[in-house]
N, C-alpha and C positions, 0 to 999 in steps of 0.2 A: 504494500500500500504506500504510494508516494506521500511524502510529507514535505511539500515544497512551498517556501515562503513566497509572498505576493510580489517580491522584488525580482523573482526569477520566472522565466517562461516555464510552463508546466510540462517539462520533459525530464526524463531520467538522465539523459546526457545530451549536451549541446556541443557540437564541434567548435563553437566559438568560445568555449571555456578554455583558458590557457593554463595548464597545470604549472605551478611554480614550486611546489614541494610535494613530497609523498612520504608515507610512513613505512613503506616496504610491504604493505599488506593489501595494496590496491586502492587505498583511500588517498584523495588529493586535496590540496589547497589550490584553488584556481582563481584567476582573474577573469571576470565575466565581461566579454566584449559585445554581448547581445542580450541585455537585460529586458525585462518586461517594462511596460510603461511606468510602473511604480518604482523601478530600480534605476540605477545610474551606471553608465559605462565605467568599467574599472573597479566595480565593487568586488570584494574578496569573499569567496564562498568555500564551504567545505563540501566535498563530494565523497559520500560513503559508498563503496562499491557493492556492499551486500545489504544495504538498507536504503529505503526510498527517501531518507532525509537529505535535504539540500538546504543549507542555511547560510545566510549572509553573516559574516563575521565583522566586516568593516566596509565603510563606503569607498575606500581606496587603499592602496598598498601602504601609504604613509600613515593612515589611521591604524592599520593593522600592526605596523611596526611599533607605533606608540603604545598600543595595547600590550604587545609582547614585552616592551621595556618596562612598563608599569608592573606587569606580573613578575618579572625578574627581580625588581627591586623590593617586592613585598615579602 
């Protein structure tokens, strides 16, 4: 059952998602170059290979890096 946020097009995979990191198990962190009308080009999403969940983690790569840096300092 897909669990896809409104910022993403309702597909399980989009060839315009650009993987930028992976965990070795088939899951990817991607930059979305083809968002839905509610999303923004460049938003960062998690793609889980064995689960229909697709979630936006940040509005762009810079915001994502800031989130990572804040988590690291805590």
